[in-house]
N, C-alpha and C positions, 0 to 999 in steps of 0.2 A: 812579184807579179801582183798587180792590184785588180786586173780584170777578172771577171767571172765568166765561166763557160757553161753551156747547157750540158746537163747530164741526164741520164735515164736510170731508173732503178726498178727492180722487181723484188718483191719478197719471195723467199723460198718457204713453201708451206709443206707441213707434214699432214697427210691424210691417212691415219692408221687403218680405217676401215672404209673403203670406197663406197660401200652400200649405204653407209650412214651419212657420209658427206661432212663429217665434223673435221675441222682442221685447226692447226695453230702454226704461228710463225716460228721458223727455225733458222732463218738467215736472210741475208739481203745481198743482191748482186748490183753493182754500180758500174755503169759504162759512160765514159766521156769521150766522145769522138774527137774533139779538138785536141785532146792530150793522148790519144791512142791508149786509153786507160780502161781496164776492166778488172774488177776484183770482187771477191765474195768473201763474206765472213759468216760463220754459222755458230749457232749455240742451240744445242738440243736440251730441252727441259724433259729429262727422262721420266720425272713424276707425272707430267702432263700426258706424255705418250702412253704410259702404263695405265693411267686413269681412263683414257679413251679406248685403249685395247690392252688388257692385261696380258695378252699373248703376243704382243708386238715383238718383232725382231729388232731389238735395240741395236745390236751389232750391225745389222744390215742397214738400218737407217743412218747410223753414224758413218758407215762406209759410203753411202749415197751422198751425204752431205760433204764429206771429204772430197768426193769425186767432183762435185760442183766447184769447190774451191780449187781443185786441181786443174780443171779445164780453164778457169780464169787465169791461173798462174802461167799457163803455157808450158813450153818445154816438155820434158819427159812425162810430167804429171798429167799433161793434157791428152795423152794417148793419141788417137787419130786426129784430134784438133790441134796438135802441137804446131803445125805450120800455118794455121789460120791466124788472121789479124784479130785484134781485140774485138772489133765490131762483129765479126763472123761468129766468134766464140760466144759473145753475149746473145746474139740472135738465136744461136743453137740452144743455149740454156733456157731462154724464155719461151721456146716453142711449147705449145700445150702438150701434155702427156697424161696418160692415166696410170700413174704410179703412186706409190706411197709419198715420195718426195716430188713435188711439182712446183712450177713457178706460178706466182700470182700475176695480176695485171701490171703493165708498165706504167710508171708515172715519170714526170720530168721535173726539173728544177734548175737552179743556177748555183754554181759553186766556184770558189777560187781554189779549193783544195779537195779533189775527188777522194783522196786517201782518207782525209779526215771525215768526209761525208759518209764513207762506209761505216766507220766506227760510230758516228753520231746516229745514223739510221738504225744500226744494230742495237744501240742502247735505247733509242726511242721506241722502236717497233717490235723488238724481239725479246730482249732481256727483261 
């Protein structure tokens, strides 16, 4: 396949202390409507988390990040979103929320390979 399709992506941010507003990138969610594709990859920099909040719940943050990946995967891991299509799961994940793990703004691009795009963006913007 040589054509490129529009995709949307959002960073997954960790905001250890809401009152301070400091955050860092811990993942990326990619959605490509033309291919009914949605996926998330995460990477938690534990040292960064603890530098911003020495009392942070590392286990809880990791669980929340796994939850984002699970919703994207669909099936049993998606919980109540299991029956939703890829677009609906993406929109649910990018909805603003006031939690330690939250989505950033949505951006767009063109890709011939959404799965490779997830890894590229994770390496570029998170790791």
